[in-house]
C-alpha positions as CSV (number, residue, x, y, z in Angstrom):
1,M,153.4,33.3,158.3
2,K,153.4,35.8,161.1
3,S,157.6,35.9,160.7
4,K,157.2,36.7,157.2
5,R,154.6,39.5,157.7
6,L,157.1,41.3,160.0
7,M,159.9,41.0,158.0
8,F,157.7,42.8,155.2
9,I,156.9,45.3,157.4
10,A,160.2,45.8,158.3
11,A,162.0,46.3,155.1
12,A,159.3,48.4,153.8
13,A,160.3,50.9,156.9
14,L,163.6,50.7,155.9
15,L,163.0,51.6,152.3
16,F,160.7,54.8,153.7
17,V,163.5,55.7,155.9
18,A,166.3,55.5,153.1
19,A,164.0,57.6,150.6
20,A,163.5,60.5,153.0
21,R,167.3,60.5,153.3
22,V,168.0,61.0,149.5
23,P,168.7,64.7,149.3
24,R,165.9,66.6,146.9
25,T,166.8,68.9,143.8
26,P,165.5,72.2,145.0
27,Q,162.7,73.6,142.6
28,P,162.9,77.1,141.4
29,A,160.2,79.4,143.3
30,A,157.1,80.5,141.2
31,A,158.0,83.7,139.2
32,P,156.2,86.7,140.9
33,P,153.3,88.3,138.5
34,N,154.6,91.1,136.6
35,P,154.2,94.1,138.3
36,P,151.4,96.7,136.7
37,Q,153.4,98.7,133.9
38,G,153.2,102.6,135.4
39,H,151.9,105.3,133.4
40,D,153.8,108.3,132.4
41,F,152.2,111.4,134.1
42,V,150.9,114.1,132.2
43,L,149.5,117.5,133.8
44,V,147.7,120.3,131.7
45,I,146.9,123.8,133.1
46,H,144.9,126.7,131.5
47,G,144.6,130.2,132.4
48,G,141.6,130.9,130.5
49,A,140.4,131.4,126.6
50,G,139.7,134.7,125.5
51,D,141.0,138.1,123.7
52,Y,144.5,138.4,124.3
53,K,145.4,141.3,122.0
54,D,145.1,143.9,124.7
55,H,147.3,141.8,127.3
56,S,150.2,144.0,128.4
57,S,153.6,142.6,128.3
58,E,153.8,142.5,132.1
59,Q,150.4,141.0,132.7
60,A,151.6,138.1,130.0
61,E,154.6,137.6,131.8
62,A,152.8,137.4,135.2
63,G,150.6,134.8,133.8
64,R,153.4,132.6,132.3
65,A,155.4,132.7,135.3
66,A,152.6,131.7,137.3
67,I,151.5,128.8,135.2
68,T,155.1,127.7,135.2
69,R,155.2,127.6,138.8
70,A,151.8,126.0,139.1
71,A,153.4,123.1,136.4
72,E,156.3,122.6,138.7
73,A,154.5,122.2,141.9
74,G,152.1,119.5,140.1
75,A,154.8,118.0,138.4
76,A,156.7,117.5,141.5
77,I,153.8,115.8,143.0
78,L,153.1,113.4,140.1
79,R,156.9,112.7,139.8
80,N,157.2,111.4,143.3
81,G,154.1,109.0,142.6
82,G,151.5,111.3,143.9
83,R,147.6,111.3,142.8
84,S,146.6,113.0,140.2
85,I,143.9,115.0,142.6
86,D,146.6,116.3,144.9
87,A,148.5,117.6,141.6
88,V,145.4,119.5,140.4
89,E,144.6,121.1,143.8
90,A,148.0,122.1,144.1
91,A,148.6,123.7,140.8
92,L,145.2,125.6,140.9
93,R,146.2,127.1,144.2
94,I,148.9,128.7,143.1
95,M,147.1,130.1,140.2
96,E,144.5,131.3,142.3
97,D,147.2,132.8,144.8
98,S,149.2,134.5,141.7
99,G,146.7,137.2,141.0
100,A,147.4,136.6,137.2
101,F,143.9,134.9,136.5
102,D,140.3,135.3,137.2
103,A,140.4,133.4,139.9
104,G,141.3,133.8,143.7
105,R,143.3,137.2,144.1
106,G,142.8,138.0,140.3
107,A,139.0,137.1,140.4
108,Y,136.6,139.6,138.6
109,Y,134.6,142.0,140.6
110,S,130.7,141.3,140.6
111,R,128.1,144.2,140.2
112,A,128.3,144.3,144.1
113,G,132.1,145.2,144.0
114,V,133.2,142.1,145.6
115,P,134.7,138.9,143.7
116,E,132.4,135.7,144.1
117,M,134.2,132.8,143.4
118,D,133.1,129.4,142.3
119,A,135.1,126.3,142.1
120,A,135.1,122.1,141.3
121,I,137.2,119.1,141.6
122,M,136.7,115.5,140.5
123,D,138.2,112.4,140.9
124,G,138.1,110.2,137.9
125,K,138.7,107.1,139.4
126,T,136.0,107.2,142.2
127,L,133.9,109.6,140.3
128,Q,134.0,111.7,143.5
129,A,133.2,115.3,143.1
130,G,133.1,118.6,145.0
131,A,132.1,122.1,144.1
132,V,131.8,125.6,145.9
133,A,129.8,128.6,144.2
134,S,129.3,132.3,145.1
135,V,132.1,132.4,147.8
136,C,133.4,135.7,148.8
137,H,135.8,135.1,152.0
138,I,137.8,131.9,150.8
139,A,141.2,132.2,149.5
140,N,141.4,128.9,147.9
141,P,137.9,127.7,146.7
142,I,139.7,124.7,144.9
143,S,140.6,123.4,148.5
144,L,137.3,124.0,149.9
145,A,135.7,122.1,146.9
146,R,137.9,119.2,147.8
147,M,136.9,119.4,151.2
148,V,133.0,119.3,150.2
149,M,134.0,116.4,148.3
150,E,136.0,114.4,150.9
151,H,134.0,115.6,154.1
152,T,130.5,115.4,153.2
153,Q,128.0,113.7,151.3
154,H,127.2,116.7,149.1
155,V,128.4,117.6,145.8
156,M,128.1,121.3,146.0
157,L,127.6,124.1,148.9
158,V,127.0,127.4,148.0
159,G,127.4,131.3,149.2
160,P,127.0,131.3,153.1
161,G,126.6,127.7,153.8
162,A,129.8,126.9,152.1
163,E,131.4,129.2,154.0
164,E,130.1,127.9,157.3
165,F,131.2,124.4,156.3
166,A,134.9,126.1,155.8
167,R,134.6,127.4,159.4
168,S,133.6,123.9,160.7
169,Q,136.8,122.7,158.7
170,G,139.2,125.0,160.4
171,V,139.5,127.1,157.2
172,A,139.9,130.9,158.0
173,L,137.7,133.2,156.3
174,V,139.4,136.3,154.6
175,S,138.2,139.9,154.2
176,P,137.3,141.0,150.5
177,Y,139.9,143.2,150.8
178,Y,142.4,139.8,150.5
179,F,141.0,139.8,147.0
180,F,141.9,143.7,146.0
181,N,143.4,143.6,142.6
182,E,144.1,147.2,140.9
183,R,143.7,145.7,137.6
184,E,140.4,144.3,138.2
185,W,139.3,147.1,140.3
186,K,140.0,149.5,137.1
187,R,137.9,147.3,135.2
188,F,135.2,147.1,137.4
189,Q,135.2,150.9,137.6
190,K,134.7,151.2,134.0
191,D,132.1,148.6,133.8
192,E,130.2,150.4,136.6
193,A,130.4,153.6,134.7
194,K,129.1,152.1,131.6
195,K,126.5,149.8,133.6
196,G,128.0,146.7,131.6
197,A,127.6,148.2,128.1
198,S,131.2,147.1,127.7
199,L,130.6,143.3,128.4
200,A,129.7,142.5,124.9
201,D,133.0,143.8,123.7
202,E,135.5,142.8,126.1
203,H,135.2,138.9,125.7
204,V,137.4,138.3,128.7
205,H,137.8,135.0,130.3
206,G,140.6,134.2,132.7
207,T,139.3,131.1,134.4
208,T,141.8,128.6,135.6
209,G,141.8,124.7,135.4
210,A,143.8,121.8,135.5
211,V,143.7,118.1,134.2
212,A,146.1,115.2,135.2
213,L,147.1,111.5,134.6
214,D,149.0,110.2,137.5
215,E,151.6,106.9,137.2
216,A,148.8,104.9,138.6
217,G,146.4,105.7,135.7
218,N,143.9,107.9,137.5
219,L,142.7,110.9,136.0
220,A,141.5,114.0,137.8
221,A,140.0,117.6,136.7
222,G,139.6,121.0,138.6
223,T,138.3,124.4,137.6
224,T,138.5,127.5,139.7
225,T,137.3,131.2,138.5
226,G,135.7,134.6,139.6
227,G,133.1,134.2,137.0
228,T,132.3,136.9,134.4
229,S,133.5,140.6,134.7
230,F,130.7,142.9,136.3
231,K,128.2,139.8,136.6
232,M,125.1,140.0,138.3
233,T,125.2,139.3,142.2
234,G,124.6,135.4,142.4
235,R,125.4,134.3,139.1
236,V,127.1,131.1,139.1
237,G,128.7,129.8,135.6
238,D,130.0,126.4,134.3
239,S,133.3,126.0,136.5
240,P,131.6,124.2,139.5
241,I,129.0,122.3,137.5
242,I,130.1,118.9,137.3
243,G,129.8,117.8,133.7
244,A,129.7,121.5,132.1
245,G,133.1,123.2,133.0
246,T,134.6,120.0,134.8
247,Y,134.5,116.4,134.5
248,A,136.6,113.4,134.9
249,N,136.1,109.9,134.6
250,N,139.0,107.3,134.2
251,E,136.8,105.5,131.3
252,S,136.8,108.3,129.2
253,C,139.1,111.3,130.0
254,A,139.2,114.5,132.3
255,V,138.0,118.0,131.0
256,S,138.5,121.5,132.3
257,G,136.5,124.4,130.2
258,T,137.1,128.2,130.0
259,G,134.5,130.7,128.0
260,E,131.1,131.6,128.0
261,G,129.7,129.6,130.8
262,E,125.9,129.7,130.0
263,F,126.8,127.7,126.9
264,Y,129.1,125.2,128.6
265,M,126.2,124.6,130.9
266,R,123.6,124.4,128.1
267,D,126.0,122.0,126.0
268,V,126.8,120.3,128.8
269,V,130.3,120.5,127.3
270,A,132.8,118.7,129.7
271,A,130.4,115.6,130.1
272,D,129.6,115.8,125.9
273,I,133.8,115.4,125.1
274,C,134.0,112.5,127.6
275,E,130.8,110.9,126.4
276,R,131.9,110.8,122.7
277,V,135.1,109.3,123.9
278,K,133.6,106.5,125.8
279,Y,130.5,105.7,123.9
280,L,131.4,106.7,120.2
281,H,135.1,105.7,120.8
282,E,135.9,108.9,119.1
283,P,139.7,109.9,119.7
284,L,140.2,112.7,122.2
285,E,141.2,115.5,120.1
286,Q,138.6,115.0,117.4
287,A,135.6,114.9,120.3
288,A,137.1,118.0,121.9
289,N,137.3,119.7,118.6
290,D,133.7,118.7,117.6
291,V,132.4,120.5,120.6
292,V,134.5,123.5,120.8
293,M,135.2,124.4,117.3
294,K,131.6,123.1,115.7
295,E,129.0,123.1,118.5
296,L,130.0,126.0,120.4
297,V,131.0,128.1,117.1
298,E,127.5,127.6,115.4
299,Q,126.1,128.5,118.9
300,H,128.3,131.7,119.1
301,G,129.8,130.5,122.4
302,E,133.5,131.4,123.0
303,G,136.2,129.5,125.0
304,G,137.9,126.4,125.2
305,V,138.8,123.0,126.9
306,I,141.9,121.2,128.0
307,A,141.3,117.5,128.0
308,L,143.5,114.5,128.7
309,D,142.5,110.8,128.6
310,R,144.7,107.6,130.2
311,Q,146.7,107.2,127.3
312,G,148.2,110.6,127.8
313,H,146.5,112.3,124.9
314,V,145.9,115.8,125.1
315,A,143.4,118.4,123.3
316,T,143.5,122.0,123.9
317,P,141.3,123.2,121.6
318,F,139.7,127.0,121.7
319,N,137.7,129.4,119.4
320,T,139.0,132.6,120.9
321,N,142.3,134.2,119.7
322,G,144.2,132.9,122.7
323,M,144.0,130.3,125.6
324,L,147.0,130.3,127.8
325,H,147.7,126.8,128.5
326,A,150.9,124.7,130.0
327,I,151.6,120.9,129.5
328,V,154.3,119.0,131.4
329,R,154.9,115.3,131.1
330,S,157.5,112.7,133.0
331,D,160.4,114.2,130.9
332,G,159.7,117.4,133.2
333,K,159.6,119.6,130.1
334,I,157.2,122.1,130.4
335,T,155.3,123.7,127.3
336,I,153.4,126.7,127.4
337,E,151.2,128.2,124.4
338,T,149.0,131.0,124.1
339,Y,148.1,131.1,120.7
340,K,147.6,128.4,117.9
341,P,150.6,127.2,116.1
C-alpha cells in the first residue's frame, strides 16, 4: 500500500514538471487608458471699449500693433502647452508696456497728476485670485496682482501696502516719470483746465484685459487699467474687483470687462455672466449679450466684455461705438476688430 502511494506521488510530480515546461502563449498587454483629449487653445485680448471716432490713425495703428504683439506672445505660451494664467499675464504685460492703452505706461492721470493703476488676475481651475489697486510706482501691475495671488493669503492689496509688498518680492519701484505719456498728459491738462467738466463728453475707456483657455482645458482672466480720466485720487473701479471686472471659473467661463466701472461693480457684471452660464445653462453669447446689451444699456452704463468658456466659445459684446479686441486660436490666425461687423 505504501509503495502504491509513493508511485502516485512520483507520477503527480512528473506531470507538474511537464506542465511547467509547456510553452505558454503570450497574452497581449492590457491597452493603456485613452489619453485625455487636449483642448484647442484660445486667447482673447481687449484694449478697451469706448468712443473711437476721435482716435488718430497713428493711435489706432499703435493699438493694433501692440495687441498683435500681445496675442503672439500669449499664443506662443499656449502653443507650447503653457498655462492659461501665464498667457494672460504675458499678454497684459505687453499691453501695459506699450503706452497705447489706459494701462501701465499709457495710464490716465488722476486729479493728483499721476497715474493710479489697478489690476487683477484669476485662475479658473483653482479660483485663486490676486489684485492690486491705487499703485503709482509699479511698472507691471498685472504681475504684482499675480504675486498677491501666489505669495499671500489675501486677494487684494492697495496703495502703499501693495508697493511695500512689491519691494518684499524684489520688484523695483519706478518713478512716476516712468509713466509719462504726452498724449495722456495733454488730456490731463485739458481736464484740469475744465475741472473735469469734459468728462461727461469724453466716454473714453482704454482698460486692457485678456481671457485664455489652455490645452489642459483651464480658463484664466486678467484686467489691468489706469481707471478713468481725471478721476478722484484713490478712486478704484471694477477692474481689480473679482466678480465685477474680472472673473474666471472652469465651471462657467472667464470674463474681463471694460467701461464705466461703477456700473460693473453695482451689477457684478463678470460674475453675473458666469452665473448665467453655470446655473441657467445659457449659451455664453446670450449671457454676455443680456448683461452688456440689455442690463447695462437700461442703466446707461457704457462698456463691453470679452468672455470665453471651456468649449472655446467667445463673446465680445460692447454697447459703445468700438472695442479693440483680438482673438487667436490654435491655428495661429489672429483676428483683430474694433467695430461691430
